[in-house]
N, C-alpha and C positions, 0 to 999 in steps of 0.2 A: 426245711430240707425237702426236696422232691422225693416221693416214695420210690421212684425208679432209679435213684442215683446211688449205686453201690459205692461209688467214689466218695461222696459226701458222708455216707453212713460210716464207712471205715475210718475216715479222718476224724469225724466227730467222736466216735467211740474211743479212739486213741487219745484225743485231746481231753476227754472227760476223765479218763483214768490218769490223774496227775502223778500218782506214785509210780504206776507202771511206765508212764512216759519218762519220768526222771531216770528210772532204772535203765530204760532202753538207751538213753543218751549217756548215762554214766558208765555203763558196762563197757562199751567199745572204747571209750576214753581211758578207763582204768586199765584195760588190757593192752591197748595199742600205744598210748603215750609213753609209758616206761620203755617199751621196746624201741620206739622211734628215737627217744632221747638217750638210749643206752649206747655204749661203745660196742656195737655189734655190726656185722656186715650189712650193707645196704640191701643186699639181696634177701636177707632174712626179714628185714623190715618190710620190704615190698611184698614178700610172700605173706606176711602176717596181715597186712591190709587187705590183700586179695582174698585170703581165706576168710577174713571177717565178713567181706561182702558176700561171698558164697554162702556162708553159714547163716547170716542174718536173713538173706533173701529167701533161700530155699526153706529153711526151717520155719521162719515166721509165716510165710504165705501158705506153706503146706499144712502146718498144724492149725492155723487159723481157719482154713477152708474145711478141714475135717471136723472141727468143732462146730462150724456153721451147719454142716450136714447133720451132725448128731442132734443139734438143737432144733432141726426142722426148718431153719431159716432159708435154706436153699429151695426147699419145696414151696415155701411161701413166696419167695422172690420169683419162682418160676410161674406163678399165677399172674404176675404182672404182664401187661401188654408191651413188654420190652424184649428186645432180642437178647438171648443168652450171651451172645458175643459182646454186646455192649455192657452187660452186667459183669462179665468176666474181665473185660478190659478195664473197667472201673476199679475192680478189686486189685488187679495187678498194679495199676498205676498208683493207687492210693498207698499200697504197701511199698512200692518202689520209692515214692516220694519220702516216706518216713525213713527208709533205709538210706537214701541219699543224705538226709539231714543228720542221721546218726553217725555216719562215717565221715561226713564232710570235715568236721573239726580235726580228727586225727590225720586225715589226708592233707588238709591245709598246713598243719604243723610239719608233716613230712616234707612238703614242697618248700616250706620256709627253711627247714634244716638242710635240705638238699635241693637248692634252687635250680630248676632246669632252664633251658633257653625258652623264649616266648613260645616257639612252636611246640616245645615239650609240654607246656602248660595246656595248650589246646589238645594235644595228643592224650594227655592224662585225663582231661575233663571228658572228652568224647568216650574214651575207653571206660572210665568210671561209670558214666551214665549207662552205657551199653551193658556193662557187667551187672549192674544193679537190676536193670529190667530183665536181663536174661536169668539171673538167679531167682527172681520172683516167678518168672514164667516156668522155670524148672520145678519150683515148689508146687505150683498148681498142677503140673503134670504128675508129680509124685503123689498128689492128693487125690488123683482120679480113681485109684483102685481101693485104698484102705477104707474099711467100714467102721473103724473105731479109732480112738485117740492112740491106743497102744500100737496098732498097726501103722497109724500115721507117723508116729515117732520113728518106728523102724524104717519105713520107706524113706523118710526125710533124711535120716542118718546115712543110709546106704547111698542116696542120691548125692549128698554132700561129699561123702568120701570118694565116690566115683568121679564127680566133677573136679575135685582137687587133684586126684591121680591123673585123670585124662588131660588136665591142663598143665601138667608138668610142674606143679607147685611143690611137690615133695621130692620127686626124682625126675630127671629128663624124660620127656615123652614126645620125641620128635615126630611120631606118626599121628598123634592125636591132639597135641596141644593147640594147634591152629584151628580146631573144629569148634571150640567154644570161645566166647569173648573174654574169658577170665585171663587167659595167657596174655592177651593184648594189654590188659591193665597192668599186669605184672611187668611186662616189657616196657610199658610207658613209664612206670615209676623208676625203672632202671635206665631210662632214656635210651633204650635199645631201638635202633631203627627198625621199622617194620611196616607192614601194610595195615596201619591202624584203622583205615576206612572199612576193613572187613568186620571190625567189632560191631558197629551198628547194624550191618547187614545180617550177621549171625544172630544178634539179639532180635531183629525183626523176624527172622525165620522161626526162632523159638516162640516168639509171641504169636506168630501166625499159626503155629501148631496148637497152641493153647486155645486160640479162638476157634480152630477147627473142631476140637473135641468139646467145646463149651456147651453145646446142646445136651451132650451126654451127662456133663457135670450137674446140670439142672434137671435131669430126667426128662428131657424133651428131645425130639427127633428132628426138629426143624427150627428155623429162625436164624 
């Protein structure tokens, strides 16, 4: 592994922790598959999948980054001749890749139980990938302020709750739901027509915001 590859570092650490990796895959399946296979409204199933994406992305990336800061890893990484934006992007995409894999099985089962038109599959895939990247980007932003794991958990929970509420996953939020990519995933799973092309645009804007503040995350002012 190259010492400047945050992406490889995060993936290798996840793969080495076999017990933790099994739990990460088993937990979404255990929570979502009974919901998907139960005789409940499709809207509730779609909301459950979307909430799982928000929670796993925000909470996982936020708490992970706070722990890296507490361990001094961020300071050590900042000494490398590598742009903090590149380091942060590697962290976001490594966590996003794991989240994609975690929720992919429940999502695939949902699409098999409620098969959409071919265009709907593309709509769901694009919205799913956008929502995962956006959730991890939000998690990094939530980790920018906390100085301890306790504060990190609090900020992560508040961010998750706000994202769920603003995306209209609990109650209609017509004025804010289109501002985050999560509503587009929810709409895609319900095969609701919409401007799903906005989902990757919004995810890119969130990722751009994270990269903008990345020098501060690593205690650097430039790069």
